[in-house]
C-alpha positions in Angstrom: 218.2 -4.0 -90.2 217.8 -6.2 -86.9 221.2 -4.7 -86.1 219.8 -1.3 -86.4 216.9 -1.8 -84.1 218.8 -3.3 -81.6 221.4 -0.2 -81.7 217.7 2.1 -81.4 216.9 0.2 -78.4 219.9 -0.1 -76.4 220.7 4.2 -77.2 216.7 4.6 -75.9 217.6 2.7 -72.7 220.7 4.2 -72.0 219.2 7.9 -72.6 216.2 6.7 -70.2 218.8 4.9 -67.6 220.8 8.3 -67.0 217.6 10.2 -66.7 216.5 8.0 -64.1 219.8 8.1 -62.6 219.5 11.8 -61.9 216.0 11.7 -61.0 216.9 9.3 -58.4 220.0 11.0 -57.3 218.1 13.7 -56.5 215.5 12.2 -54.7 217.6 10.7 -52.5 219.8 14.0 -52.0 219.2 15.5 -48.7 220.0 19.2 -48.0 221.9 19.7 -45.1 222.5 23.5 -43.6 224.5 24.9 -41.2 225.6 28.3 -39.7 229.0 28.2 -38.6 232.0 30.1 -37.2 230.2 32.6 -35.4 232.4 35.5 -33.7 231.7 38.8 -32.3 233.6 42.3 -32.4 233.1 45.7 -31.0 233.7 48.5 -33.2 234.2 51.4 -30.4 234.3 54.1 -33.0 230.7 53.3 -34.6 229.8 51.7 -30.8 228.7 48.7 -33.0 228.8 44.6 -32.6 229.7 42.9 -35.2 228.7 39.5 -35.7 230.7 37.5 -38.3 229.1 34.0 -39.3 229.2 31.3 -42.2 226.0 30.1 -43.7 227.0 26.7 -44.9 227.3 25.1 -47.6 228.5 28.2 -49.2 227.8 27.2 -53.1 224.1 26.6 -52.2 221.7 28.9 -53.8 219.0 28.5 -50.8 218.1 31.6 -49.2 217.8 32.0 -45.2 216.4 34.7 -42.5 218.6 35.2 -39.7 217.1 36.3 -36.4 219.8 36.9 -33.7 219.1 36.8 -30.1 221.6 38.1 -27.6 221.8 37.0 -24.1 224.4 37.8 -21.0 226.7 34.8 -19.7 224.0 34.0 -17.1 221.3 33.4 -19.7 219.4 36.4 -19.0 218.2 37.5 -22.5 219.1 41.0 -23.9 216.3 42.2 -25.7 217.4 43.9 -28.9 216.0 45.0 -32.3 218.8 47.7 -33.6 220.5 45.0 -35.7 221.3 45.4 -39.6 223.1 43.0 -42.2 223.0 40.0 -44.5 219.8 38.2 -43.7 218.1 40.4 -41.4 215.9 42.8 -44.0 216.2 40.3 -46.7 216.5 37.2 -47.4 220.6 35.7 -47.4 222.1 33.3 -49.9 224.4 30.7 -48.5 228.5 32.0 -48.0 231.5 32.8 -45.8 231.9 35.5 -43.7 228.5 37.6 -43.6 228.0 40.4 -41.2 225.2 41.7 -38.9 225.3 44.5 -37.2 224.0 45.4 -33.6 223.8 48.8 -32.0 223.7 48.0 -28.0 222.9 51.8 -27.6 219.8 52.2 -29.4 218.6 49.4 -27.6 219.4 51.0 -24.4 222.4 48.6 -23.5 224.9 50.8 -21.8 227.6 50.6 -19.8 227.8 46.7 -19.8 230.8 45.1 -18.5 230.8 41.2 -18.8 230.3 38.3 -20.8 227.6 38.0 -23.9 226.8 36.0 -26.2 224.6 35.6 -29.5 221.9 32.9 -30.8 221.6 33.2 -34.3 218.5 31.6 -35.6 218.2 30.9 -39.1 214.9 30.3 -41.2 214.6 29.0 -45.0 212.9 30.9 -47.7 211.2 28.9 -49.8 210.7 29.5 -53.3 208.7 27.6 -55.9 210.0 28.1 -59.6 207.3 26.7 -62.0 209.8 27.2 -64.8 212.4 24.9 -63.2 209.6 22.1 -62.6 208.3 22.3 -66.1 212.0 21.8 -67.5 212.3 18.9 -65.5 209.1 17.3 -66.7 210.0 18.1 -69.9 213.1 16.5 -70.1 211.7 13.6 -68.0 208.0 13.3 -67.9 207.4 12.9 -63.7 210.7 14.6 -62.6 208.7 18.2 -62.6 206.4 16.4 -59.9 208.7 15.4 -57.6 208.8 18.2 -54.3 205.4 19.2 -55.6 202.9 16.0 -55.0 203.2 14.3 -52.1 203.2 10.3 -53.7 205.5 8.4 -55.8 203.4 7.2 -58.6 204.6 10.2 -60.7 207.9 8.4 -61.0 206.6 5.8 -63.8 205.5 8.7 -66.0 208.9 9.1 -67.6 209.4 5.5 -67.8 206.1 4.9 -69.7 206.7 8.1 -72.0 210.0 7.4 -73.4 208.9 3.6 -73.3 206.1 4.8 -75.5 208.2 7.0 -77.5 210.9 4.2 -78.5 207.9 2.2 -79.3 206.6 4.9 -82.1 209.9 4.8 -83.6 210.6 1.3 -83.5 207.1 0.8 -85.3 208.0 3.7 -87.5 211.0 2.0 -88.8 209.1 -1.3 -89.0 206.2 0.1 -90.6 208.5 1.8 -93.2 210.7 -1.5 -93.7 207.3 -3.1 -94.2 206.4 -0.9 -96.8 209.5 -1.2 -98.9 208.9 -5.2 -98.9 205.6 -4.4 -100.0 206.6 -2.3 -103.0 209.2 -4.5 -104.2 206.9 -7.9 -103.6 205.8 -9.6 -107.0 203.6 -11.8 -105.4 199.5 -9.9 -104.7 198.8 -11.8 -102.1 201.9 -11.0 -100.1 201.6 -7.3 -101.2 198.2 -7.3 -99.6 199.7 -8.7 -96.7 202.8 -6.3 -96.5 200.6 -3.0 -96.9 198.0 -4.0 -94.6 201.0 -5.0 -92.1 202.8 -1.8 -92.8 199.5 0.3 -92.4 199.1 -1.3 -89.0 202.5 -0.8 -87.8 202.3 2.7 -88.6 198.9 3.3 -86.9 200.9 1.6 -83.7 203.7 4.1 -83.9 201.0 7.0 -84.4 199.3 6.1 -81.4 202.3 5.2 -79.1 203.5 8.9 -80.4 200.6 10.3 -79.7 200.1 8.7 -76.1 203.9 9.8 -75.5 203.0 13.3 -76.5 199.9 12.9 -74.3 201.9 12.3 -71.2 204.1 14.9 -71.5 201.1 17.2 -71.8 199.3 16.1 -69.0 202.5 16.2 -66.9 203.5 19.4 -67.7 200.1 20.8 -67.4 199.9 19.0 -63.9 203.1 20.7 -62.9 202.2 23.6 -63.8 198.7 23.9 -62.2 200.3 22.1 -59.1 202.9 24.7 -58.4 200.8 27.5 -58.6 198.8 25.7 -55.9 201.6 25.1 -53.6 202.4 29.1 -54.1 199.1 29.5 -52.7 198.9 27.1 -49.9 202.7 25.6 -49.5 200.7 22.9 -46.8 199.4 21.3 -50.2 203.0 20.4 -50.5 204.6 17.8 -47.7 208.2 18.3 -49.0 208.0 22.5 -49.4 205.9 22.5 -45.8 208.7 20.9 -44.0 211.2 22.8 -45.7 209.2 26.4 -45.1 209.3 25.3 -41.4 213.0 24.0 -41.3 214.8 26.0 -39.0 218.6 25.8 -37.1 220.5 27.8 -34.9 224.0 28.0 -33.1 225.2 30.2 -30.7 228.7 32.4 -30.4 231.5 31.5 -27.6 231.2 34.1 -24.7 232.5 37.8 -25.6 233.5 40.2 -23.0 231.8 43.0 -23.8 232.7 46.7 -22.5 231.1 49.6 -23.9 231.3 51.7 -21.1 232.0 55.0 -21.1 234.1 57.5 -18.7 230.8 58.5 -17.1 229.8 55.1 -17.1 232.8 53.7 -15.1 232.6 56.6 -12.8 228.5 55.8 -12.2 229.7 52.3 -11.8 232.4 53.0 -9.4 230.1 55.2 -7.6 227.5 52.4 -6.6 229.9 50.3 -5.8 230.9 52.3 -3.0 227.5 53.0 -2.1 226.8 49.4 -1.9 229.7 49.2 0.3 228.8 52.0 2.7 231.4 54.2 1.8 229.9 57.1 0.6 232.3 59.7 0.9 233.9 58.0 -1.9 230.5 57.1 -3.3 230.1 60.9 -3.5 233.4 61.7 -5.0 232.6 59.3 -8.3 228.7 60.7 -8.6 230.8 64.2 -8.5 232.8 63.0 -11.3 230.0 61.5 -13.3 228.0 64.7 -12.9 230.8 66.7 -14.4 231.3 64.3 -17.5 227.8 64.5 -18.2 226.2 67.6 -16.4 222.7 67.0 -18.3 222.4 63.5 -17.3 219.9 63.1 -14.1 220.6 60.3 -12.8 224.5 61.3 -11.5 222.5 64.5 -9.9 220.0 62.2 -8.2 222.6 59.8 -6.7 224.7 62.8 -5.5 221.9 63.9 -3.9 221.0 60.9 -2.2 224.1 60.2 -1.0 224.6 63.6 0.8 221.3 63.1 2.2 222.8 60.1 3.7 226.0 61.9 4.5 224.1 64.3 6.4 222.0 61.7 8.1 225.8 60.2 9.1 227.0 63.2 10.6 223.7 64.1 12.2 224.1 60.5 14.0 227.6 61.0 14.7 227.2 64.3 16.4 224.3 62.9 18.8 226.6 59.5 19.4 229.5 61.7 20.3 227.3 64.3 22.8 226.0 60.5 24.1 229.6 59.2 24.9 230.7 62.3 26.5 227.7 62.1 28.9 228.6 58.6 29.8 232.0 59.3 30.1 231.4 62.2 32.6 229.1 60.0 34.1 231.6 57.1 34.3 234.4 59.2 36.2 232.1 59.8 39.0 231.1 56.4 39.7 227.1 57.4 38.1 227.0 53.7 36.2 223.1 53.9 35.9 223.6 57.1 34.3 226.6 56.2 32.2 225.0 52.9 31.3 221.9 54.9 30.1 224.0 57.0 27.7 226.6 54.5 26.5 223.5 52.2 25.4 222.0 55.0 23.5 225.1 55.7 21.7 225.4 52.0 20.8 221.9 51.6 19.4 222.7 55.0 17.4 225.6 53.5 15.6 225.7 49.7 16.4 229.2 49.0 14.9 230.9 51.5 17.7 233.3 49.1 19.7 233.9 51.8 22.2 230.4 52.1 23.9 230.4 48.2 24.2 233.6 48.2 25.7 232.2 50.6 28.8 229.2 48.6 29.2 231.2 45.6 29.4 233.5 47.3 32.2 230.4 48.9 34.0 228.9 45.6 33.9 232.2 44.3 35.6 232.0 47.2 38.3 228.8 46.7 39.3 229.0 42.6 39.5 232.3 43.2 41.7 230.0 45.5 43.7 227.2 42.9 44.1 230.0 40.4 44.8 231.7 42.1 47.9 228.2 43.3 49.3 227.3 39.9 49.4 230.8 38.9 50.4 230.7 41.4 53.5 227.3 40.5 54.5 228.3 36.4 54.6 231.8 37.3 56.5 229.6 39.5 59.0 227.4 36.8 59.7 230.2 34.3 59.7 231.6 36.7 62.4 228.8 37.1 64.5 228.4 33.1 64.4 232.1 32.8 65.4 231.8 35.2 68.1 229.0 33.4 69.7 231.0 30.0 69.8 229.0 28.6 66.8 231.5 27.5 65.4 229.6 24.6 63.0 227.5 27.8 61.3 230.5 30.0 61.6 232.2 27.3 59.4 229.2 27.1 56.6 229.0 30.6 56.5 232.9 30.8 55.6 232.6 28.3 53.3 229.9 30.2 51.7 232.1 33.1 51.3 234.4 31.4 49.6 232.2 30.7 46.4 232.0 34.2 45.9 235.5 35.0 45.9 237.3 31.5 46.4 241.2 32.9 46.7 240.5 34.9 50.1 242.8 33.7 52.6 241.0 35.1 55.4 237.5 33.0 55.2 240.1 29.8 54.7 241.9 30.9 57.9 238.7 31.4 60.0 237.6 28.0 58.5 240.6 26.3 59.8 240.2 28.0 63.3 237.0 26.9 63.5 238.1 22.9 62.7 240.4 23.4 65.7 237.9 24.9 68.1 235.1 22.4 67.1 237.8 19.8 67.5 238.7 21.4 71.0 235.0 21.3 71.9 234.8 17.6 70.9 238.3 16.7 72.6 236.9 18.2 75.6 233.5 16.7 75.8 235.2 13.1 74.8 237.2 13.7 78.2 234.4 14.8 80.3 232.4 11.4 79.1 235.7 9.3 79.8 235.9 10.8 83.0 232.4 9.8 84.2 232.8 6.2 83.1 235.9 5.8 84.6 234.4 7.4 88.2 232.1 4.6 87.6 234.8 1.9 86.9 232.9 1.7 83.4 236.4 0.9 81.6 235.5 -0.4 78.1 233.4 2.5 77.4 236.0 5.1 79.3 239.0 3.7 77.1 236.7 4.5 74.1 236.2 8.0 74.8 239.8 8.6 75.4 240.6 7.2 72.3 238.2 9.4 70.6 240.1 12.3 72.4 243.0 11.0 71.6 242.1 10.6 67.8 241.1 14.7 67.7 244.5 15.6 69.8 247.3 12.8 69.1 249.7 15.0 70.9 247.9 14.9 73.8 249.3 12.7 76.7 246.3 12.1 79.1 244.1 10.7 77.0 247.1 8.1 76.1 248.1 7.7 80.0 244.5 7.3 80.9 244.2 4.6 78.4 247.5 2.8 79.6 245.7 3.1 83.3 242.4 1.8 82.5 244.6 -1.2 80.3 246.4 -2.2 83.2 243.3 -2.3 85.4 241.2 -4.3 83.2 244.4 -6.4 82.5 244.4 -7.1 86.6 240.7 -7.7 86.9 241.3 -10.0 83.6 244.2 -11.6 85.8 241.8 -11.8 88.8 239.2 -13.6 87.4 241.6 -15.9 85.8 243.5 -16.9 88.9 239.7 -17.3 90.6 238.3 -19.8 87.9 242.1 -21.6 88.4 241.5 -21.9 91.7 237.6 -23.0 91.5 238.8 -26.0 89.2 241.6 -26.9 91.5 239.4 -27.2 94.8 236.6 -29.3 92.4 239.3 -31.4 90.8 240.8 -32.2 94.6 237.2 -32.6 96.1 236.6 -35.0 93.1 240.1 -36.9 93.5 239.9 -37.4 97.3 236.2 -38.8 96.6 238.2 -41.4 94.2 236.1 -39.6 91.4 238.8 -39.9 89.1 237.2 -38.9 85.7 235.8 -36.0 87.0 238.9 -34.9 89.2 240.6 -35.6 85.6 238.3 -33.3 84.1 238.3 -30.5 86.0 242.3 -30.7 86.1 242.1 -30.6 82.4 240.2 -27.3 82.6 242.8 -25.7 85.2 245.5 -26.8 82.9 243.9 -24.9 79.8 243.2 -22.0 82.0 246.9 -22.0 83.3 249.5 -24.0 80.9 252.3 -23.5 82.7 250.9 -24.8 86.0 252.7 -27.9 86.7 250.3 -29.1 89.6 247.2 -29.9 87.8 249.2 -32.1 85.0 251.3 -34.3 87.6 247.7 -34.8 89.1 246.1 -36.1 85.6 249.5 -38.2 85.1 248.6 -39.9 89.0 245.5 -40.6 87.5 
């Protein structure tokens, strides 16, 4: 009997443990959804972009709404609404190779020829199944409360309920066993005790059974009421509220999208030519676009605008050619003022033309040369006038000034040399005149200095050199005469002192005389005699 109860308890424990493990695994489990493998394809026949994607995990029954957003590669958003497919109008389950179709032209997205990409934003639909929660609570009280309630105390409902069931079964078997013992007992006192025990044990079993049923009933009622409340106000359940706000997204790689028609291509090429200023080429492309879609007024508007610009260009060019013709005529007859005016007007009319600017540059050169010629000729005339008046210094300065206007002109260079020669000649003659005056006055040193200055100016002239030689000879004679006189004076003094027997004074005078003429022996002999 004891073994039976032990086995029963073990079985009940295993069942409860299995249920609790399943319950706990569900508590721990986290849903992990993602949208991947987003690819774009363009169907030129239907003019649709097909967007394929995988919503994972593929075996999940969760449902989602998809909101696509389209962008150019530079991040500029494309305002789109003409798309249909799985997850757009209705919720979609997880799975592979799901498709969304977008009609760009219905969103006025036309003439595109560049990279685009799509971002798929996913939002989960929350379905609250009352039956599923009730079934879970029917299997294990408290299990159906999971995800509905925001606290964890309900997790103990199953343990208490199954504990009560186990207790009821156990006490029911104990009561039955006690009652059998009561029937087999021959002792009245023992029989009364066994009967009372059996009755109490059965009562406990009934209480536990009723308690277990009550727990089941209360939990089922709570689950039903709570599920209805959450359906009306999802914020009352933290789990379902978080799930309802759960969003995720992913984007595709860049996709080169070209949905241009021949009309679009012609119009686009025309715009490129128009922007670059190639209006004749733009006109041809706009005419082609107009032929392709005559009812489309865009091509006609652009064609009219281009024709207007071409007409303005032609009018400008006609006026330009007239101005250039007038300027050329004036240029030929050297009417540079009129030519310059017309070339300038032509250049202002069409600034990128090279010819008027070249002619203006040429006129500037001619006028500059005329100005320089006039200035040069005036300076040369003044220089010649000063030269003719023998004002050679002033003439030289003016000739030098003319070389600052035309530095390679030989005439002023030669005239400057001529001025230098004449200036030197005048200085030479002036120095000779002064030198001759000093010579006549016998001021030989001053005369020699001016003869030297004259000789420096004209190194090849013999006259000043001869005069210098003559003066040097005169000065030498004068110097020799002075030396002889000084020598004789010392000898006279020395002889007088010697005769007076003033030998020391005589010796000193003889020594001075000997210093003046070291080659004379007389003073030396007299010194030796003393």
